[in-house]
N, C-alpha and C positions, 0 to 999 in steps of 0.2 A: 301684643299690639306692634313691637319694633320687630318682630319676627316677620310678621306678614307684610309690613312695609318693605323690609330687605327682599323678601320673595317677589313681591311685585316690582320692585326696581330691577332685580336681575331679569324678570320675564319681559319688562320693558325693554330693556338693553338687547335681549336676545330677539324679540320681535323687530325691533328697529333694525339690526343688522340683518335680519332675513329679508325683511321688507324694503330695505334701502334700493331706490332706484339705480338700476345697473346691476345690483346682486353681485355675483362671483366676478363679474367681468371689469369691476371697477378698479382693481389694483393693477391691470396689465395694459400696457400700452397699446397692443395690437386688439384687446378685447377679447381674447380667447381665454378659455377655461385653463386652470393650472393641471388637471387631469388630462386635457385635451392634448398637451405636449407629451405625456407619457403615451397615449395612444398613438400618436405620430410617431415616436421612435420605435414602437413594435409595430408598425404599419396595420393598426388596427387587429393583429393577430389575437391578442389577450382578451378580446370582447370586452373590453372595458366600457365606460359611460359613452364614448364615441362610436362604439361598435354597432353596426345595424342589428344583429341578432341578440347582442348581448350574451352572457355565459362565459365560460372559460374554455379556451382551444390550446391545443398544444402549439408549441414554440418550435423553432428551427433547431435542429441538432446538428453537432458536427460528426462526421464519419468517424467511429473509432477506432478504425485501421489507419487513417491517414496520418501521413507523416507531418511534423509541425512544419511550418514554412520556416521558421528561423529559430533555431535552438540557441539560447544564450544561457550560459550557466552562471551562477552567482558565485563570485570568488569566495565569499565568506563562508561557504557551506563547510568546507575543510580547513578550519584554521588550527595551527599547531596549539597543542594543549597548554594552556597558560595558566591553569587552575591550581589547586593546592595539590591534587594527587597526580603523580607521574604516571604517565602510559605504562600499562603491565608489559614486563619484559615477556617476549616469545619464549614459550619452552623449549630447551634444548633436549634433543634426542641422544645426546651425547651420554653414557653412563657416568655416574660419579664414581670417584675413588672408593673401593671397599677396603674395610679391615680385613675381613675373612670371606671365604669362598660362600659361606652360607647366607652372608648379607647379600652377596651377588646374585646368587640363586633366587632370593626372595624377591629382589628388586626386578629381574627378568620375568619371575612369575606374575608379579603385579602388572608388568607391561604387557604380558602375553594375555592375561585377563581383560585388560583394557582393549587390546586387538582383537580379540574373540568377539567382544560385545559389539565392536565396529563392525566385524565380518558379517555377524548376524543380522545387523541392522542392515546391512548393504544387500545381503540375501533377501531380505523381505522386500526391498525394492527391486531386486531383479525378478522375483517370483510375480509380483504386481505387472510386470510389462506386458504379458499377454493380455490381461484383462483391460489395461488402458489402452492398447492397440485395438481391441474388438469395439471399445466404447467409442475411440476415435473415428474408426471405420463406418460406425452407424449415424456419426453426427453431421452436423452440417460443415460444408466445405472441408470435405474429408480429405482431399488431396494436399492442400496447404497444411491441416492439422498433422497429418502422417509425416510430411516432409520435415515439421518440426519436432516431431516424435522422435525420428530416426536420430537427429542430433541428440537428443535428450538420453536416447537409449545407449548410444555409445558411450556417453559420459557415465551413465549407471553402471554399465558392464566394465569400464576402466576402473571405476572406484572401487567395485567388488573384486576385480582381480588384483588390484593393488593391496586391498585388506588381505586377501588370501596370502599374497606373497608374504605381507608383513607377519602373518601368523606363522606361516612356514619357517621363516626366517627365526623368529624369537623360539619356536619348538627346536630347531637345530641348534641354536646357541645353547638352550638349557638341557638338550642332550649332550653336547661337549663338555659342559660344566658339571653334570652330574655323573658321567661317563670317564672322564679324565682328569 
C-alpha cells in the first residue's frame, strides 16, 4: 500500500509539472524555450525542434586547405625536461678508442651493418616513387599534388644518396683496416 501511494505521488508531481500553465516557457523572462536558443545559434541548420522540416542536416565546414587566420603557439608545449629522467644524449659518430685492431674492425662492421639496413630502407622509398607519382597524376588536384611530390622526391633521393655514401665510406674504412 505505501508503494502505491509513493508511485501515485510521483505521478501527480510529474503531471503537475507537465500540465502547469505556461509549461516550458515559465522559467524564461522572454518566454522562449530553452532549446530554441540552441536552434537560433545554429540558424536552424540542425533541424531541431524549431526547424520547419525537422530531422538532421549537415552543418557548415571550414575549408581544410585554408590557412588559419591567426596562429598562436602555446609556449608551454616544449618546456625543458624537469622530470626525474634526463634527456637522452645524442649518439656520437666518433669511434671510441680500441684496445686492438680486431675490436676496431668489429665496431666498424657493426656500423656497416646498420648503414646497409638504412640504405636498403631508403632504396625501398626510392623504388616507390614512380608508383606514388602515377597515383598522384590520376588523383584530384594533380598539379598541386605533383608540386609537393617533387619536393618530397628530392628529399628521398638525397637521403638515399647520403646512405649510399655512408656505406661506401664504411666499406672503404674496413678495407683499409683489413688490408693495412
